[in-house]
C-alpha positions in Angstrom: 0.4 -159.2 66.8 0.5 -159.6 70.4 4.3 -160.2 70.3 4.8 -156.7 68.7 2.6 -155.0 71.2 4.3 -156.5 74.0 7.9 -156.0 72.8 7.2 -152.3 71.6 5.4 -151.6 75.4 2.2 -150.5 73.3 -0.7 -150.0 75.5 -3.3 -149.7 73.2 -4.8 -152.6 71.6 -7.1 -152.5 68.4 -7.4 -155.7 66.5 -9.2 -159.1 65.7 -8.7 -162.1 67.9 -10.0 -165.6 68.3 -11.4 -166.3 71.7 -9.7 -169.6 72.6 -11.5 -170.2 75.9 -13.9 -168.6 78.2 -14.3 -169.2 81.7 -17.8 -168.9 83.4 -18.9 -165.2 84.3 -17.9 -164.4 88.1 -19.1 -161.7 90.4 -16.7 -158.8 90.7 -15.1 -158.9 94.4 -15.6 -155.0 94.6 -19.1 -155.0 93.3 -20.7 -158.2 93.7 -23.5 -157.3 91.4 -21.3 -156.7 88.5 -19.9 -159.8 86.7 -16.5 -160.1 84.7 -15.4 -162.8 82.4 -11.7 -164.2 81.8 -10.8 -165.2 78.1 -7.7 -166.5 76.5 -7.4 -164.6 73.3 -5.3 -165.7 70.4 -4.0 -163.7 67.1 -2.8 -167.3 65.5 0.7 -166.9 66.9 0.4 -166.3 70.6 -2.1 -166.4 73.5 -2.9 -163.9 76.0 -5.3 -163.5 79.0 -8.1 -160.9 78.7 -10.8 -159.7 81.0 -13.9 -158.1 80.2 -15.4 -156.1 83.3 -19.0 -155.2 83.7 -20.0 -158.3 81.5 -23.7 -158.0 80.3 -24.9 -161.5 79.5 -28.1 -160.4 78.0 -26.2 -158.4 75.4 -22.8 -159.9 75.2 -23.3 -163.6 75.5 -23.6 -164.3 71.7 -20.3 -162.1 71.2 -18.3 -163.5 73.9 -18.3 -167.1 73.5 -15.2 -169.7 72.8 -14.5 -170.2 69.1 -15.7 -166.6 68.1 -13.8 -164.4 66.1 -13.9 -160.6 67.5 -12.6 -157.4 67.3 -11.4 -156.0 70.5 -10.2 -152.6 71.5 -8.8 -152.2 75.1 -5.6 -151.7 77.1 -2.5 -153.9 77.4 -1.1 -153.8 80.8 1.1 -155.6 83.3 -0.6 -157.2 86.2 1.6 -159.0 88.8 4.3 -159.2 86.0 2.1 -160.6 83.5 0.9 -159.1 80.5 -3.2 -159.0 79.8 -5.9 -157.2 78.2 -8.5 -155.2 79.9 -11.3 -155.4 77.3 -13.3 -151.9 76.8 -15.1 -152.8 73.7 -15.7 -156.2 72.1 -17.9 -157.0 69.0 -18.2 -159.8 66.4 -15.6 -160.0 63.7 -15.9 -161.3 60.2 -12.5 -162.8 60.1 -12.5 -166.9 59.7 -11.8 -168.7 63.0 -9.5 -170.9 61.4 -7.1 -168.4 60.5 -6.4 -167.9 64.2 -5.6 -171.6 65.0 -2.2 -172.0 66.3 -0.5 -175.4 65.1 2.7 -177.0 65.8 5.7 -175.5 64.0 6.1 -179.0 62.3 3.7 -180.2 60.0 1.1 -183.2 61.3 2.1 -185.4 58.5 5.9 -185.2 59.5 5.2 -185.7 62.9 2.9 -188.6 62.6 5.7 -190.1 60.4 7.9 -189.7 63.1 5.8 -191.2 65.8 5.4 -194.2 63.7 9.1 -194.5 63.1 9.6 -194.7 66.8 6.8 -197.0 67.4 8.3 -199.3 64.7 11.9 -199.2 66.2 10.6 -200.9 69.4 12.0 -204.5 69.5 10.1 -205.9 72.4 6.8 -207.4 70.8 4.6 -207.0 73.9 5.5 -203.4 74.3 5.1 -202.9 70.6 1.8 -204.6 70.3 0.4 -202.3 73.4 1.6 -199.1 71.7 0.0 -200.4 68.2 -3.2 -201.1 69.8 -3.6 -197.9 71.8 -2.5 -195.7 68.8 -5.0 -197.4 66.6 -7.9 -197.0 68.9 -7.1 -193.1 69.9 -4.7 -191.9 67.0 -7.3 -189.8 65.3 -7.8 -187.6 68.6 -4.1 -187.9 69.5 -2.6 -186.2 66.4 -5.0 -183.5 66.8 -5.3 -182.4 70.4 -3.3 -179.7 72.2 -1.1 -180.9 75.1 -2.8 -178.7 77.5 -5.4 -175.9 78.0 -2.5 -173.4 78.5 1.2 -173.2 79.7 2.9 -175.4 77.1 2.1 -177.0 74.0 -1.5 -175.5 73.9 -2.1 -175.7 70.2 -3.3 -177.9 67.7 -1.0 -180.9 67.3 0.7 -179.9 70.5 0.2 -183.4 72.0 1.9 -185.1 69.2 4.7 -182.6 68.9 5.4 -182.8 72.7 5.4 -186.6 72.3 7.8 -186.8 69.3 10.2 -184.3 70.9 10.4 -186.4 74.0 11.2 -189.5 72.0 14.1 -187.8 70.3 15.4 -187.0 73.6 14.9 -190.3 74.9 16.4 -191.9 71.9 19.7 -189.8 72.7 19.7 -190.7 76.5 19.3 -194.3 75.6 22.6 -194.1 73.6 24.3 -192.2 76.6 23.3 -194.4 79.3 23.6 -198.3 77.8 21.7 -199.7 80.8 18.4 -198.1 80.0 15.8 -200.2 78.4 15.5 -198.4 75.3 12.2 -200.2 74.2 10.4 -199.1 77.4 11.9 -195.8 77.7 10.4 -194.9 74.2 7.0 -196.7 74.8 6.6 -194.6 78.0 7.4 -191.4 75.8 4.9 -192.5 73.1 2.1 -193.4 75.5 2.7 -190.9 78.7 0.0 -188.4 77.9 -2.5 -190.5 76.1 -5.0 -190.0 78.8 -5.3 -186.3 77.6 -7.5 -187.5 74.6 -10.1 -188.0 77.5 -8.8 -185.5 79.8 -9.2 -182.7 77.2 -12.2 -181.8 75.3 -10.5 -181.3 71.8 -9.1 -178.6 69.8 -11.9 -176.1 69.8 -12.4 -174.1 73.4 -10.3 -176.7 75.1 -11.0 -177.3 78.6 -11.1 -180.3 81.1 -13.9 -182.9 80.9 -15.6 -184.4 83.7 -13.1 -187.5 83.5 -10.1 -185.0 83.2 -11.4 -183.0 86.7 -11.9 -186.3 88.5 -9.5 -188.7 87.3 -6.7 -186.9 85.5 -4.7 -188.1 82.4 -2.4 -190.2 84.5 -4.8 -192.7 85.9 -6.9 -192.5 82.5 -3.6 -193.3 80.5 -2.7 -196.2 82.8 -6.3 -197.6 82.5 -6.1 -197.2 78.6 -2.8 -199.3 78.7 -4.1 -201.8 80.9 -7.2 -202.2 78.8 -5.1 -202.7 75.4 -2.8 -205.4 77.3 -5.8 -207.1 78.7 -7.5 -207.1 75.2 -4.3 -208.7 73.7 -3.7 -211.0 76.3 -0.2 -209.5 77.5 0.6 -210.0 80.9 3.9 -209.8 83.1 6.3 -207.0 83.4 5.8 -205.3 80.1 2.5 -204.0 80.9 3.3 -203.4 84.5 6.1 -201.4 84.0 4.6 -199.2 81.6 1.7 -198.5 83.7 4.0 -197.6 86.3 5.5 -195.2 83.9 2.4 -193.2 83.0 1.2 -193.4 86.7 4.7 -191.9 87.8 5.5 -189.5 85.1 4.8 -186.1 86.9 7.8 -187.2 88.9 6.3 -186.0 92.5 3.4 -186.8 94.7 2.5 -183.1 94.9 2.6 -182.7 91.1 -0.2 -185.2 90.9 1.7 -188.5 90.6 0.0 -191.1 92.5 3.3 -193.0 92.9 7.1 -191.8 92.4 9.3 -193.3 89.6 10.6 -196.3 90.9 12.3 -197.8 87.7 15.2 -196.1 85.7 13.1 -195.6 82.8 10.2 -194.0 84.9 12.6 -191.5 86.3 13.9 -190.7 82.8 10.5 -190.4 81.6 9.5 -187.8 84.3 12.8 -185.9 83.6 12.5 -185.8 79.8 8.8 -184.5 80.2 9.4 -182.0 82.8 12.3 -180.7 80.7 10.3 -180.5 77.3 7.5 -178.7 79.1 9.6 -176.1 80.8 11.7 -175.4 77.8 8.6 -174.8 75.7 7.2 -172.4 78.2 10.5 -170.5 78.3 10.8 -170.3 74.5 7.3 -168.8 74.6 8.4 -166.2 77.5 11.5 -165.3 75.6 9.5 -164.9 72.3 8.0 -161.5 74.0 11.3 -160.5 75.7 13.8 -158.2 74.4 17.5 -159.1 74.8 19.1 -158.5 78.1 15.8 -158.1 79.9 13.8 -160.2 81.9 10.6 -162.2 80.9 7.2 -162.1 82.6 7.0 -164.5 85.5 6.4 -168.0 84.5 4.0 -169.7 86.7 5.2 -173.4 85.5 8.8 -172.3 86.6 8.3 -171.4 90.1 6.7 -168.1 89.1 10.3 -166.9 88.1 11.3 -164.1 85.5 14.2 -165.5 83.3 17.0 -163.2 82.1 17.2 -163.2 78.0 21.0 -162.7 77.9 22.6 -162.0 74.7 26.2 -162.6 74.2 
């Protein structure tokens, strides 16, 4: 297991993995006539960056392909305080790719039930109708998709798991701050990342689609909500406030939000989203860190290393 190799400081890698993603081959900086490929490998519990130098497309393109299971021999090393595998030898494996799929830590059926419970708890008829319409149209993809290519919730059912977790936080927050419109906050949580069903390519070899690269899931999500409201003939503040929440939920312009949060519910949504993403990134880093030592640098947390203290 990748986790055991890292914790026990094992340098030699010899095992079976699934190629989760593969970037296009690039020329080496030191030798432009030679190419390399960057992969993300998974052992079913953890993902890790891997590099194959001196990539030979003629002999390796059928082996090194997203979705393939492979047997890898190489070296585990720390580069810029991030663990990665330098592949020395790679060949096809007979292992079933499905054995390496990563899923949310809670079953899909349980997560779907929780999602529907939160949906049914919305009292505002307009908001409930919009969420129902969107989920009925995109639910099949939504419950399966990861929430990202990497960094956080990058596993099957990850989008649903992230959303349900946020709803739980939002439910508690709305009890603490009674002036918060719970219906609006829960609706925003349920729909905030719906654009990812268009932004991302799916569960296998997940990458950004053309729409994802050119528009992004905030704009896509806002458009989906507007289309649902228009189809239902719903106008006024309900769709407007919900659309604003989706457009602003990254919290800052430099984080990709076209507008800043300008309502209490939009501000809370952005903070809850940010918190859940960061906690999952940190939990993943702690999983490969010994007590009373520092994690790898975490890109999504200002490239900081965190201390895993044990009282």
